N, C-alpha and C positions, 0 to 999 in steps of 0.2 A: 488602494491601488497596488496591483500585484508588481513586485519588484524583487529580483534576485537578493538573496540573503535571508528571506522568510524561512523560518524553521520550526518545527515541531518535534517533540519526543514522546514517546509513550513507553511506559514500563508494564510487564505483566509478568506473571508466574507461569511456568510451564506446567500445566496441569496434565493428568493422565489423558484427558480429552483432546488435548493439544499435540499429542505424539502421533509420530508416523503410523505406528500401530493402530491407533484409534481412528485416524482419518482416512486410511487406506493408502497412504502413500509410501508405505514401507512396512517393515516387520519389527522395527525397534522402538523401544520405549524412550525416544529423544524427540526433540522439537521437530516437527514436520515441517518441510520445506514451504508447502503452501500455506501454512499457518504464519510462518516468518513473513512470506511475500505479502499476505494479506494485512499484516500488521504494518508492514512498511508503507503499503497503499494507504491505510488508514492514517498514518502520521503525514503523508502527503496531502491528502484532502483536508485534513484537519487544519494543516498550516496555512492554506490559502482561503478556506470557507469564510473566515471573518472579512476577507477583502473583496467578496463577490457581492453582487446585489441579490435581493431575495428570490429573484426568478432564475438566477444561475445556480449551477452546481458544476462538478467536475466528473469526468469519467477517464479510468484508467485505458490507455491505448497501445501502451508498450512497457515492457519490463525486461531488464537484463540484468540478472542477478547471480551471483555466486553465493553458494552456501558453504562457508568455510569450515565450520567445526560444529560437532554435535554438542547439544545442551541437554541434558538429562532433565526428566521430571523432577520438580522441586527447586530448580534454580529460576531465577528472574532473568529476563532479557529486555534490554531497551533498545527500541527502534527509533531512528532519527531520519527525517527528511529536510533537506535544504533545497529550497528553489534556486536553481542555478541559471535558468534562462527562460525569458518570456518571448515568444515569437507569435505574435496576434494571440491566437486562442491556445496555442500550444505551449505547455508548460513543462520544463525539463527539471528532474529532481535528482540530486545525489542521495541514495539511501543507504544507511548502514544499520548494522545491529551488532550488539555485543552483550556478554554475559560478565560475571565476575571474573572469568579467566581470560578474556579477552575477546577479539573480533569473532563474530558468528556469521555475518553476512554483509555483503556490499554490492552496490551497482548503481544503475540508473533507472529511473522510471519517468515515463512521459504520460501526462494527463492533458485532456482537452476540456477548455471551458464550454459549457453547452447551455442552451435555454432548456430548463427543466421540462416545460410544457410541450415544446416542440419535439424533445427527445422521447418523451413518454408517448405522445400521439404517434410518432413513427414506430415505436415498439408495439403499440397496440394494433396499428394497421399490419404489422409483419405477423402478429399472432392470428389475426382475421384472414390472412392471406391475400392482403391487398397491396402490400409494399414490398 
C-alpha cells in the first residue's frame, strides 16, 4: 500500500559520461543537471515499485528541482526520494541529492500510477497516428 514516508536512496559515481560536457547540457566536466534529475526520478519510482501490482507502474509528470552546487567527475552523489503525499493515482515526492561536501539538489517530483498495458497501447496508437 502506498503511504507517505516510503523512501529510497541510490548512490552513484560521477563519471565523465555523466557530465554536462558529455550529455550536452553544458560545457563543464561536472554532474549534468539532467542526470541528477534522472537519478532523482529513479529513486522515486524504485521507492514505490514494490508497493504496486504487477500490472502497474509509475510515470513522471512534473519535476521542480534546483541544482544547488557542482559535483566534479570522480565524486559520488546520493539521491533520495521520499513519498510525501498520495492523492488517488498522483504521488508527490521530496527529492534531494548530496555529495561529500553537502547539498547538490533539491525539489519536488510528481509521478502518476498507471496501468502499464493501457499506457503502452496509448503510446503505440500515438506512434501510428491514431491517438
